[in-house]
C-alpha angles and dihedrals in degrees: 000000000000092000091050091053090050092049093047092051092047090050099042101037101035091238113174114212118182113225094238089059090063089052092052095045095096093041089055088052094235130156117215096265092050089047092052093050092046092051089047090056090043089057091050096057142255097304114035127186109242098241104160095179092055091047091051091051093047098044103029094235125132120253089248091054092049094051092047092048094048089048090053092048089051093049089051088053094241097118135026134192127242131183121211130181115226128214091275092056093252116141114231127191120224136186113232121206096193092110091050093052091048092051093047090050091052092049092051091048090052090052091053092049089054092055123088115280091244093055093050095050094079091058091051092047093052091048091049093050093045092045093227144072117275116246119238090256091051090050089055091050091055090047089052090055091053092045089052090057099257102149122230087242092059092044089053090052091051090047090052089049091052094047090047089056092046095248120135107183136095095233090068091048090048090055091050092051090047092053093045091050090054089053093048093247108159108152141039088255090057089050092052092048090051091050092050093049091048091049092050091051091051092048092048091051094048098047101033107119120237110251114204116213099225094171093060096041107125092212092060094053 
């Protein structure tokens, strides 16, 4: 029943729920209604206007349910309330998700610390090369690479390629891994062979002499 409600809301309301959020649902101590409301706010952005009527219409919950759920999320330190004054001097109340993002980041960091040292090295290497901490979504992207049997060695090679080209984002690395996978490139040795073959092709193209077909030249007929 709970799963059906979740599926219906995702279908009808275009609610995007990252897979890693489902995994953290129990760790955040959320029931399914709290989870739905939190994901609704998550889709809206970091600072969401507290419009209870709109939330009721979008989610199909009563106003009483919405207020109780938001109160529970606040007591669990997942959301906070902020009041801003707009240009017309009217005070507006907003829901802030800063606490939620901080808690999710800590949970993901704890997960990484519980992994083997070897499996966490690739995350540290990417962060060192990028000069910043990976976001929770970026952590999930790297995990997806590993789960799809991209070795850490190959990811390092793609990282080196990206850094060499002055690009510091995972989308670029993802494209490199995708292209290598199509070519059957699995190891550093395969990467080096591909580079050598590519270099040879470029050299052949650049130095190959132009051969004029005198026999088929119209002017000589």
